[in-house]
C-alpha beads as a LAMMPS data file, in Angstrom:
LAMMPS data file: protein, C-alpha beads

376 atoms
375 bonds

1 atom types
1 bond types

-500.0 500.0 xlo xhi
-500.0 500.0 ylo yhi
-500.0 500.0 zlo zhi

Masses

1 110.0

Atoms # bond

1 1 1 -8.020 -0.774 25.582
2 1 1 -8.340 2.851 24.612
3 1 1 -6.413 3.167 21.325
4 1 1 -5.364 6.200 19.266
5 1 1 -4.293 5.760 15.633
6 1 1 -2.212 8.604 14.185
7 1 1 -2.212 8.729 10.386
8 1 1 -4.227 9.482 7.254
9 1 1 -7.971 8.815 7.148
10 1 1 -11.108 10.042 5.382
11 1 1 -11.539 12.465 3.642
12 1 1 -7.860 12.104 2.672
13 1 1 -7.041 9.625 -0.043
14 1 1 -3.594 8.750 1.308
15 1 1 -3.202 5.899 -1.177
16 1 1 -3.869 2.667 0.655
17 1 1 -2.814 4.174 3.985
18 1 1 -6.191 5.805 4.712
19 1 1 -8.048 2.622 3.808
20 1 1 -5.653 0.561 5.925
21 1 1 -6.043 2.813 8.982
22 1 1 -9.829 2.820 8.706
23 1 1 -9.989 -0.958 8.339
24 1 1 -7.600 -1.379 11.288
25 1 1 -9.861 0.828 13.420
26 1 1 -12.906 -1.249 12.435
27 1 1 -11.248 -4.537 13.392
28 1 1 -9.930 -3.161 16.689
29 1 1 -13.443 -1.960 17.536
30 1 1 -14.845 -5.384 16.666
31 1 1 -12.345 -6.805 19.158
32 1 1 -13.843 -4.562 21.845
33 1 1 -11.363 -1.678 21.927
34 1 1 -12.260 2.034 21.990
35 1 1 -10.576 3.602 18.946
36 1 1 -10.104 7.075 17.478
37 1 1 -8.056 8.100 14.439
38 1 1 -6.137 11.390 14.554
39 1 1 -5.756 12.424 10.919
40 1 1 -4.702 15.586 9.102
41 1 1 -6.304 18.951 8.544
42 1 1 -3.271 19.536 6.270
43 1 1 -1.289 16.476 5.195
44 1 1 0.956 17.945 2.490
45 1 1 1.380 21.506 1.253
46 1 1 -0.038 21.505 -2.283
47 1 1 3.380 22.082 -3.888
48 1 1 4.659 18.811 -2.345
49 1 1 1.684 16.698 -3.422
50 1 1 2.193 15.022 -6.828
51 1 1 -1.437 14.030 -7.498
52 1 1 -4.481 16.027 -8.556
53 1 1 -6.284 16.068 -5.209
54 1 1 -5.567 14.925 -1.673
55 1 1 -9.277 14.401 -0.966
56 1 1 -11.900 11.828 -1.877
57 1 1 -15.572 12.386 -2.700
58 1 1 -16.499 9.009 -1.223
59 1 1 -18.672 8.926 1.920
60 1 1 -16.976 8.644 5.308
61 1 1 -16.699 5.151 6.774
62 1 1 -19.475 4.399 9.215
63 1 1 -18.842 3.920 12.918
64 1 1 -15.266 5.251 13.063
65 1 1 -14.225 8.346 15.026
66 1 1 -11.871 10.488 12.909
67 1 1 -10.393 13.755 14.181
68 1 1 -8.890 15.707 11.229
69 1 1 -6.685 17.981 13.329
70 1 1 -2.982 17.494 12.479
71 1 1 -1.170 20.144 10.425
72 1 1 2.046 18.543 9.173
73 1 1 3.919 21.862 8.809
74 1 1 2.772 23.852 11.867
75 1 1 4.838 23.210 15.041
76 1 1 2.291 25.042 17.223
77 1 1 -0.331 22.592 16.016
78 1 1 1.935 19.643 16.887
79 1 1 2.094 20.861 20.484
80 1 1 -1.699 21.283 20.628
81 1 1 -2.350 17.820 19.203
82 1 1 0.282 16.234 21.427
83 1 1 -1.282 17.790 24.531
84 1 1 -4.761 16.700 23.469
85 1 1 -3.749 13.063 23.008
86 1 1 -1.637 13.171 26.184
87 1 1 -4.728 14.221 28.167
88 1 1 -6.847 11.540 26.493
89 1 1 -4.423 8.959 27.984
90 1 1 -4.853 6.206 25.394
91 1 1 -3.410 2.870 26.498
92 1 1 -1.925 2.357 23.045
93 1 1 -0.933 4.807 20.305
94 1 1 -0.447 3.313 16.820
95 1 1 1.293 5.663 14.395
96 1 1 1.824 5.100 10.653
97 1 1 5.249 6.210 9.389
98 1 1 5.663 6.110 5.613
99 1 1 7.784 9.129 4.706
100 1 1 10.541 11.083 6.551
101 1 1 8.681 14.357 5.885
102 1 1 6.315 13.355 8.705
103 1 1 9.176 12.771 11.165
104 1 1 9.237 16.228 12.835
105 1 1 5.442 16.387 13.130
106 1 1 4.897 12.867 14.468
107 1 1 8.073 12.865 16.551
108 1 1 7.025 16.043 18.371
109 1 1 3.440 14.897 18.963
110 1 1 4.621 11.566 20.365
111 1 1 7.239 13.120 22.664
112 1 1 4.457 15.165 24.248
113 1 1 2.109 12.160 24.505
114 1 1 4.823 10.178 26.310
115 1 1 4.785 12.716 29.149
116 1 1 1.577 11.175 30.474
117 1 1 3.733 8.185 31.492
118 1 1 0.872 5.898 30.498
119 1 1 0.513 5.545 26.711
120 1 1 2.510 2.868 24.917
121 1 1 3.549 3.879 21.385
122 1 1 4.096 1.513 18.450
123 1 1 4.921 2.617 14.917
124 1 1 3.891 0.728 11.804
125 1 1 6.805 1.576 9.527
126 1 1 5.887 1.314 5.848
127 1 1 9.344 2.632 4.959
128 1 1 12.397 3.617 6.999
129 1 1 14.645 4.396 4.040
130 1 1 12.341 5.966 1.414
131 1 1 12.051 4.963 -2.259
132 1 1 12.675 8.539 -3.428
133 1 1 15.245 10.253 -1.245
134 1 1 15.241 13.935 -0.346
135 1 1 17.367 16.257 1.813
136 1 1 16.586 15.869 5.518
137 1 1 15.445 12.231 5.275
138 1 1 17.999 10.840 7.734
139 1 1 17.630 13.355 10.599
140 1 1 13.821 13.416 10.233
141 1 1 13.666 9.607 10.410
142 1 1 16.000 9.415 13.415
143 1 1 13.976 12.068 15.237
144 1 1 10.786 10.104 14.690
145 1 1 12.182 6.683 15.622
146 1 1 13.354 7.935 19.018
147 1 1 9.767 8.839 19.929
148 1 1 8.256 5.327 19.723
149 1 1 8.509 2.370 22.123
150 1 1 8.247 -0.407 19.533
151 1 1 7.941 -1.009 15.801
152 1 1 6.135 -3.271 13.364
153 1 1 7.484 -3.704 9.831
154 1 1 5.445 -5.266 7.035
155 1 1 8.489 -6.529 5.132
156 1 1 11.736 -8.143 6.243
157 1 1 13.696 -5.490 4.349
158 1 1 12.124 -2.713 6.429
159 1 1 12.757 -4.708 9.618
160 1 1 16.413 -4.996 8.591
161 1 1 16.541 -1.220 7.973
162 1 1 14.954 -0.602 11.377
163 1 1 17.627 -2.678 13.107
164 1 1 20.292 -0.301 11.755
165 1 1 18.573 2.620 13.531
166 1 1 17.227 1.198 16.785
167 1 1 17.420 -1.711 19.217
168 1 1 13.862 -1.168 20.503
169 1 1 11.372 -4.075 20.140
170 1 1 10.633 -4.649 16.444
171 1 1 8.697 -7.368 14.659
172 1 1 7.886 -8.397 11.089
173 1 1 4.224 -9.048 10.346
174 1 1 3.049 -9.084 6.718
175 1 1 0.552 -6.564 5.395
176 1 1 -2.963 -7.948 5.981
177 1 1 -5.395 -8.516 3.123
178 1 1 -7.448 -5.542 1.941
179 1 1 -10.829 -7.190 2.431
180 1 1 -13.001 -4.081 2.198
181 1 1 -13.186 -3.548 -1.573
182 1 1 -16.243 -5.679 -2.193
183 1 1 -16.635 -9.182 -3.585
184 1 1 -14.997 -10.328 -6.836
185 1 1 -17.126 -10.068 -9.980
186 1 1 -17.272 -12.209 -13.061
187 1 1 -14.877 -11.106 -15.812
188 1 1 -17.782 -10.444 -18.194
189 1 1 -19.510 -8.035 -15.784
190 1 1 -16.266 -6.311 -14.783
191 1 1 -15.248 -5.739 -18.408
192 1 1 -18.719 -4.368 -19.176
193 1 1 -18.220 -1.778 -16.400
194 1 1 -14.887 -0.727 -17.936
195 1 1 -15.938 -0.846 -21.582
196 1 1 -13.546 -3.720 -22.345
197 1 1 -13.937 -6.906 -24.380
198 1 1 -14.224 -9.814 -21.947
199 1 1 -12.851 -12.222 -24.559
200 1 1 -9.388 -10.614 -24.396
201 1 1 -6.467 -11.502 -22.138
202 1 1 -5.799 -8.695 -19.636
203 1 1 -2.937 -8.050 -17.258
204 1 1 -3.233 -5.275 -14.649
205 1 1 -0.877 -2.585 -13.373
206 1 1 -2.635 -0.943 -10.436
207 1 1 -1.781 1.991 -8.167
208 1 1 -0.162 5.414 -8.210
209 1 1 2.292 5.705 -11.102
210 1 1 5.771 6.571 -9.836
211 1 1 9.214 5.872 -11.272
212 1 1 10.117 3.177 -8.741
213 1 1 7.000 1.175 -9.652
214 1 1 8.418 0.406 -13.096
215 1 1 5.443 0.973 -15.402
216 1 1 7.946 1.970 -18.100
217 1 1 9.540 -1.486 -17.806
218 1 1 6.135 -3.117 -18.295
219 1 1 5.411 -0.888 -21.311
220 1 1 8.639 -2.159 -22.850
221 1 1 7.540 -5.730 -22.123
222 1 1 4.273 -5.008 -23.951
223 1 1 6.106 -4.286 -27.215
224 1 1 7.623 -7.784 -27.248
225 1 1 6.357 -9.628 -30.337
226 1 1 5.498 -12.676 -28.240
227 1 1 3.149 -10.602 -26.058
228 1 1 1.497 -9.117 -29.142
229 1 1 1.132 -12.489 -30.844
230 1 1 -0.469 -13.901 -27.682
231 1 1 -3.062 -11.095 -27.770
232 1 1 -2.254 -9.910 -24.247
233 1 1 -3.489 -6.431 -23.309
234 1 1 -2.556 -4.181 -20.405
235 1 1 -4.897 -2.292 -18.069
236 1 1 -3.190 0.619 -16.302
237 1 1 -5.340 1.816 -13.397
238 1 1 -4.058 4.606 -11.190
239 1 1 -3.190 8.276 -11.075
240 1 1 0.049 9.670 -12.515
241 1 1 2.421 10.880 -9.795
242 1 1 5.146 11.230 -12.454
243 1 1 5.332 13.057 -15.776
244 1 1 2.378 11.666 -17.737
245 1 1 3.780 12.784 -21.102
246 1 1 6.817 10.492 -20.870
247 1 1 4.622 7.399 -20.449
248 1 1 2.209 8.410 -23.224
249 1 1 5.160 8.996 -25.548
250 1 1 6.522 5.544 -24.684
251 1 1 3.171 3.952 -25.553
252 1 1 3.251 5.708 -28.950
253 1 1 6.894 4.874 -29.652
254 1 1 6.411 1.225 -28.716
255 1 1 3.432 0.932 -31.066
256 1 1 1.200 -0.520 -28.340
257 1 1 -1.572 2.076 -28.153
258 1 1 -4.232 -0.451 -29.184
259 1 1 -3.124 -2.880 -26.478
260 1 1 -2.866 -0.519 -23.488
261 1 1 -5.986 0.721 -21.714
262 1 1 -5.326 3.760 -19.523
263 1 1 -7.581 4.500 -16.559
264 1 1 -5.308 7.125 -15.077
265 1 1 -7.671 8.921 -12.771
266 1 1 -7.876 8.263 -9.034
267 1 1 -9.736 4.962 -8.573
268 1 1 -12.349 5.165 -5.781
269 1 1 -12.626 2.203 -3.422
270 1 1 -15.996 1.083 -4.767
271 1 1 -14.567 0.686 -8.300
272 1 1 -11.362 -1.214 -7.465
273 1 1 -13.065 -4.577 -7.902
274 1 1 -13.818 -3.836 -11.562
275 1 1 -10.130 -3.689 -12.465
276 1 1 -9.027 -6.749 -10.492
277 1 1 -12.016 -8.792 -11.662
278 1 1 -11.382 -7.905 -15.311
279 1 1 -7.719 -8.974 -15.151
280 1 1 -6.275 -12.467 -15.439
281 1 1 -2.997 -11.471 -13.814
282 1 1 -1.646 -8.593 -11.681
283 1 1 1.862 -7.392 -12.588
284 1 1 4.099 -5.365 -10.269
285 1 1 7.250 -4.510 -12.247
286 1 1 8.796 -2.502 -9.377
287 1 1 12.403 -1.316 -9.404
288 1 1 12.382 -1.088 -5.600
289 1 1 9.871 -1.912 -2.896
290 1 1 9.319 -2.517 0.767
291 1 1 5.910 -4.183 0.993
292 1 1 2.969 -3.497 -1.277
293 1 1 -0.704 -3.212 -0.474
294 1 1 -1.421 -4.131 -4.117
295 1 1 -0.383 -7.740 -3.496
296 1 1 -2.879 -7.888 -0.643
297 1 1 -5.640 -6.504 -2.863
298 1 1 -4.626 -9.213 -5.334
299 1 1 -5.011 -11.894 -2.671
300 1 1 -8.422 -10.537 -1.667
301 1 1 -9.593 -10.983 -5.268
302 1 1 -7.652 -14.278 -5.543
303 1 1 -5.621 -13.080 -8.512
304 1 1 -2.260 -14.567 -9.498
305 1 1 0.616 -12.085 -9.591
306 1 1 3.926 -11.444 -11.307
307 1 1 6.233 -9.430 -9.060
308 1 1 9.876 -8.454 -9.242
309 1 1 12.428 -9.764 -6.789
310 1 1 12.789 -6.518 -4.849
311 1 1 11.966 -5.610 -1.256
312 1 1 9.362 -7.795 0.381
313 1 1 7.349 -8.702 -2.739
314 1 1 8.846 -12.198 -2.994
315 1 1 7.973 -12.821 0.675
316 1 1 4.289 -12.651 -0.203
317 1 1 3.978 -13.972 -3.773
318 1 1 5.130 -17.593 -3.783
319 1 1 7.017 -18.393 -7.002
320 1 1 5.353 -21.215 -8.912
321 1 1 2.408 -21.357 -6.490
322 1 1 0.565 -18.019 -6.419
323 1 1 2.398 -16.389 -9.323
324 1 1 5.943 -15.742 -10.458
325 1 1 8.864 -13.764 -9.044
326 1 1 11.133 -12.305 -11.691
327 1 1 13.894 -9.767 -12.268
328 1 1 12.999 -6.078 -12.847
329 1 1 13.697 -6.032 -16.594
330 1 1 11.394 -6.209 -19.603
331 1 1 12.507 -9.617 -20.911
332 1 1 12.206 -11.378 -17.530
333 1 1 8.761 -9.867 -16.954
334 1 1 7.663 -10.831 -20.476
335 1 1 8.820 -14.421 -19.921
336 1 1 6.862 -14.626 -16.661
337 1 1 3.666 -13.227 -18.210
338 1 1 3.858 -15.686 -21.103
339 1 1 4.567 -18.568 -18.738
340 1 1 1.436 -17.698 -16.752
341 1 1 -0.673 -18.096 -19.889
342 1 1 0.774 -21.558 -20.609
343 1 1 -1.850 -24.157 -19.597
344 1 1 -0.933 -25.854 -16.315
345 1 1 2.089 -23.644 -15.658
346 1 1 1.034 -23.338 -11.998
347 1 1 -0.669 -26.510 -10.724
348 1 1 -3.574 -25.900 -8.301
349 1 1 -3.172 -22.134 -8.735
350 1 1 -6.539 -21.022 -7.403
351 1 1 -6.458 -23.452 -4.459
352 1 1 -2.985 -22.057 -3.641
353 1 1 -4.289 -18.480 -3.724
354 1 1 -7.130 -19.298 -1.330
355 1 1 -4.739 -21.007 1.092
356 1 1 -2.102 -18.263 0.998
357 1 1 -4.739 -15.582 1.489
358 1 1 -5.661 -17.108 4.859
359 1 1 -2.194 -16.247 6.268
360 1 1 -2.849 -12.513 6.039
361 1 1 -5.733 -11.985 8.436
362 1 1 -6.253 -8.743 10.354
363 1 1 -6.553 -10.660 13.635
364 1 1 -3.077 -12.170 13.191
365 1 1 -1.586 -8.794 12.265
366 1 1 -3.127 -6.979 15.238
367 1 1 -2.201 -9.770 17.639
368 1 1 1.450 -9.386 16.568
369 1 1 1.198 -5.609 16.902
370 1 1 -0.220 -5.689 20.440
371 1 1 2.273 -8.332 21.624
372 1 1 5.134 -6.179 20.345
373 1 1 3.767 -3.018 21.925
374 1 1 3.376 -4.777 25.293
375 1 1 6.195 -7.351 25.419
376 1 1 5.965 -9.766 28.310

Bonds

1 1 1 2
2 1 2 3
3 1 3 4
4 1 4 5
5 1 5 6
6 1 6 7
7 1 7 8
8 1 8 9
9 1 9 10
10 1 10 11
11 1 11 12
12 1 12 13
13 1 13 14
14 1 14 15
15 1 15 16
16 1 16 17
17 1 17 18
18 1 18 19
19 1 19 20
20 1 20 21
21 1 21 22
22 1 22 23
23 1 23 24
24 1 24 25
25 1 25 26
26 1 26 27
27 1 27 28
28 1 28 29
29 1 29 30
30 1 30 31
31 1 31 32
32 1 32 33
33 1 33 34
34 1 34 35
35 1 35 36
36 1 36 37
37 1 37 38
38 1 38 39
39 1 39 40
40 1 40 41
41 1 41 42
42 1 42 43
43 1 43 44
44 1 44 45
45 1 45 46
46 1 46 47
47 1 47 48
48 1 48 49
49 1 49 50
50 1 50 51
51 1 51 52
52 1 52 53
53 1 53 54
54 1 54 55
55 1 55 56
56 1 56 57
57 1 57 58
58 1 58 59
59 1 59 60
60 1 60 61
61 1 61 62
62 1 62 63
63 1 63 64
64 1 64 65
65 1 65 66
66 1 66 67
67 1 67 68
68 1 68 69
69 1 69 70
70 1 70 71
71 1 71 72
72 1 72 73
73 1 73 74
74 1 74 75
75 1 75 76
76 1 76 77
77 1 77 78
78 1 78 79
79 1 79 80
80 1 80 81
81 1 81 82
82 1 82 83
83 1 83 84
84 1 84 85
85 1 85 86
86 1 86 87
87 1 87 88
88 1 88 89
89 1 89 90
90 1 90 91
91 1 91 92
92 1 92 93
93 1 93 94
94 1 94 95
95 1 95 96
96 1 96 97
97 1 97 98
98 1 98 99
99 1 99 100
100 1 100 101
101 1 101 102
102 1 102 103
103 1 103 104
104 1 104 105
105 1 105 106
106 1 106 107
107 1 107 108
108 1 108 109
109 1 109 110
110 1 110 111
111 1 111 112
112 1 112 113
113 1 113 114
114 1 114 115
115 1 115 116
116 1 116 117
117 1 117 118
118 1 118 119
119 1 119 120
120 1 120 121
121 1 121 122
122 1 122 123
123 1 123 124
124 1 124 125
125 1 125 126
126 1 126 127
127 1 127 128
128 1 128 129
129 1 129 130
130 1 130 131
131 1 131 132
132 1 132 133
133 1 133 134
134 1 134 135
135 1 135 136
136 1 136 137
137 1 137 138
138 1 138 139
139 1 139 140
140 1 140 141
141 1 141 142
142 1 142 143
143 1 143 144
144 1 144 145
145 1 145 146
146 1 146 147
147 1 147 148
148 1 148 149
149 1 149 150
150 1 150 151
151 1 151 152
152 1 152 153
153 1 153 154
154 1 154 155
155 1 155 156
156 1 156 157
157 1 157 158
158 1 158 159
159 1 159 160
160 1 160 161
161 1 161 162
162 1 162 163
163 1 163 164
164 1 164 165
165 1 165 166
166 1 166 167
167 1 167 168
168 1 168 169
169 1 169 170
170 1 170 171
171 1 171 172
172 1 172 173
173 1 173 174
174 1 174 175
175 1 175 176
176 1 176 177
177 1 177 178
178 1 178 179
179 1 179 180
180 1 180 181
181 1 181 182
182 1 182 183
183 1 183 184
184 1 184 185
185 1 185 186
186 1 186 187
187 1 187 188
188 1 188 189
189 1 189 190
190 1 190 191
191 1 191 192
192 1 192 193
193 1 193 194
194 1 194 195
195 1 195 196
196 1 196 197
197 1 197 198
198 1 198 199
199 1 199 200
200 1 200 201
201 1 201 202
202 1 202 203
203 1 203 204
204 1 204 205
205 1 205 206
206 1 206 207
207 1 207 208
208 1 208 209
209 1 209 210
210 1 210 211
211 1 211 212
212 1 212 213
213 1 213 214
214 1 214 215
215 1 215 216
216 1 216 217
217 1 217 218
218 1 218 219
219 1 219 220
220 1 220 221
221 1 221 222
222 1 222 223
223 1 223 224
224 1 224 225
225 1 225 226
226 1 226 227
227 1 227 228
228 1 228 229
229 1 229 230
230 1 230 231
231 1 231 232
232 1 232 233
233 1 233 234
234 1 234 235
235 1 235 236
236 1 236 237
237 1 237 238
238 1 238 239
239 1 239 240
240 1 240 241
241 1 241 242
242 1 242 243
243 1 243 244
244 1 244 245
245 1 245 246
246 1 246 247
247 1 247 248
248 1 248 249
249 1 249 250
250 1 250 251
251 1 251 252
252 1 252 253
253 1 253 254
254 1 254 255
255 1 255 256
256 1 256 257
257 1 257 258
258 1 258 259
259 1 259 260
260 1 260 261
261 1 261 262
262 1 262 263
263 1 263 264
264 1 264 265
265 1 265 266
266 1 266 267
267 1 267 268
268 1 268 269
269 1 269 270
270 1 270 271
271 1 271 272
272 1 272 273
273 1 273 274
274 1 274 275
275 1 275 276
276 1 276 277
277 1 277 278
278 1 278 279
279 1 279 280
280 1 280 281
281 1 281 282
282 1 282 283
283 1 283 284
284 1 284 285
285 1 285 286
286 1 286 287
287 1 287 288
288 1 288 289
289 1 289 290
290 1 290 291
291 1 291 292
292 1 292 293
293 1 293 294
294 1 294 295
295 1 295 296
296 1 296 297
297 1 297 298
298 1 298 299
299 1 299 300
300 1 300 301
301 1 301 302
302 1 302 303
303 1 303 304
304 1 304 305
305 1 305 306
306 1 306 307
307 1 307 308
308 1 308 309
309 1 309 310
310 1 310 311
311 1 311 312
312 1 312 313
313 1 313 314
314 1 314 315
315 1 315 316
316 1 316 317
317 1 317 318
318 1 318 319
319 1 319 320
320 1 320 321
321 1 321 322
322 1 322 323
323 1 323 324
324 1 324 325
325 1 325 326
326 1 326 327
327 1 327 328
328 1 328 329
329 1 329 330
330 1 330 331
331 1 331 332
332 1 332 333
333 1 333 334
334 1 334 335
335 1 335 336
336 1 336 337
337 1 337 338
338 1 338 339
339 1 339 340
340 1 340 341
341 1 341 342
342 1 342 343
343 1 343 344
344 1 344 345
345 1 345 346
346 1 346 347
347 1 347 348
348 1 348 349
349 1 349 350
350 1 350 351
351 1 351 352
352 1 352 353
353 1 353 354
354 1 354 355
355 1 355 356
356 1 356 357
357 1 357 358
358 1 358 359
359 1 359 360
360 1 360 361
361 1 361 362
362 1 362 363
363 1 363 364
364 1 364 365
365 1 365 366
366 1 366 367
367 1 367 368
368 1 368 369
369 1 369 370
370 1 370 371
371 1 371 372
372 1 372 373
373 1 373 374
374 1 374 375
375 1 375 376
């Protein structure tokens, strides 16, 4: 088929979304499809973007066609882009929807594309009801949802939210593994890259730092005497999208400065393996969630995980088999971390991780997507 993907791609960082879209394009091309990504010339106005830069210095992925042409705040541009894709007549349009802010832009483009009476449109909905709500969320989301023919949700919670908005074909298919971050390294080599002592016990918090991700809860867990007596240290790897000062003050007040290692710059793709390979355990202390790409990076590196029982996290991390599912409070998270370090607390842990990882292939995900876009 001729396929158009609408969403973030190089040179935009886009969190995991750009990486996801690029990897999806690669796999679709390997399956024999003709694919182009329609990304942004302007994704967010600078005053709406919480990070330091929207762009990466990394080289563009090889062999993928990326058109950086969408301006998220210019309605004239939406008409131009819509007409361009309409004339291209892709058989399938895959659009990533992660935030209501994009609803007017994407909804307008897709309404124009539909006029060719040929293209089938499916939306991968990362979120339908956002983590951090803003004025306009509901009408923007409704406007967008009316423009697609079908939907794929990567968590059952998002699928449930979708069903409250639309009766169009919708399916749950878990987030596939991020398998494009390189091979795992030995702990010794990874720690050497990060300037850490490989003889220490390390847990990892990875990803953009936002309130809903609960880093403050984990910092409170780190002050627990049992954690300190066990010699457990925390690696924080990811850029602050919240007030940095509040977290630094918490580290000072909790007396854990010596046990917390902050790598709070944007982490380029080619360095991600250092952090996961250095860690014994990945911890996601989220207050709320839909799905998380971090769990799928964890599976790629075959790392056990502690996640909170929110959103779709417990659908992916199997309690007592590939990690632990706990409540989003400091004591529960502390108990789970300590339990992980008890010898034999999870029988056959690494065999379980390898087996579970096999469920999250790109071929399975894309097969579900295409079947949903073209039912019957």
